[in-house]
N, C-alpha and C positions, 0 to 999 in steps of 0.2 A: 326389506321384505322378509316375512317370516318363512320358516321352513314349511314345505307343503304338508308334511305329516302333522305339524303343530296347527296349521290353519284348519285342516280337516277336523282335528280334535276340537278346536274352538267352535266350528260350525256344528259339530255333533252335540256339544254342550249347550249351544244356543237352542238347538232343536229340543233338547231335554227340558229347557226352561219353558218352552212353548207346549210341552206335553206331547211332542211328536216322537214316536218311536223311530229309531234308525236301525235298519236290518241289512246286514251283508248277506246276500243270497247268491247262490251259484245259478246264474241265469244263463241257460244255453238255448239259443234259438238257432235253427239251421241258417247258416250263411248271413246272419244279421249281427250287428254289433249293438247290443242294448246295454246302456250304462246304468239305467235305473230311472227312478222318478218318484213323485209324490202320489199317494193314493189315499183313499179314505175307506176304512172297513168298519162297519157298525159304529159310525160316529168318531172313530179314532183315526187321526192322521198318521200315516206311516211313510217314511222315505225308504225306499228299497234301493240299495246300492249293489251293483253287480260285483261280486267278490273278485271276479277276473279283471275288472276295469283297473286302470292305473289311478294313482292318487289324484292326478290332475283332473281326470274325468269325474271322479267321485266328488271333488270340490265343486265342479261345475253343476252337477246334479243337485248338490246341497244348496248352492247359491240360488238356483232357479226355484227350488222348493221353498226356501225360506223367504224369498221375495214375495211370495203369495200372502204373507202374514204381516200384520201391523207390528212393527218392531220399535216404534217410537218410545215406549215406556220401559224398554229393557236395556240395561247397560251392555254395550258391545264394545270390545276393544276398537279403537279408531281404525286400525288397519283392516280389521274384519268388516266394520260398518261400511268403509269406503267401497269394498267389493260388492256389498249388498245394495248399494244405491245406484 
């Protein structure tokens, strides 16, 4: 299994191939734990990651976001593709 930081980097690169912006934001909401998610602003998809979230949580947000897209025609490292299926 690859390192979490490396996996997150691969997921962010995949998002870039899909023209999805990935932003690390300081999300602070009273007494809630928000890790981020996918949104669409003026036709542009954006994945917002809570900068305070740990790497594992960021990976889960990225996986959930990327699963919304057709990834069939994009080369993805086998270890990363397995997580997306």
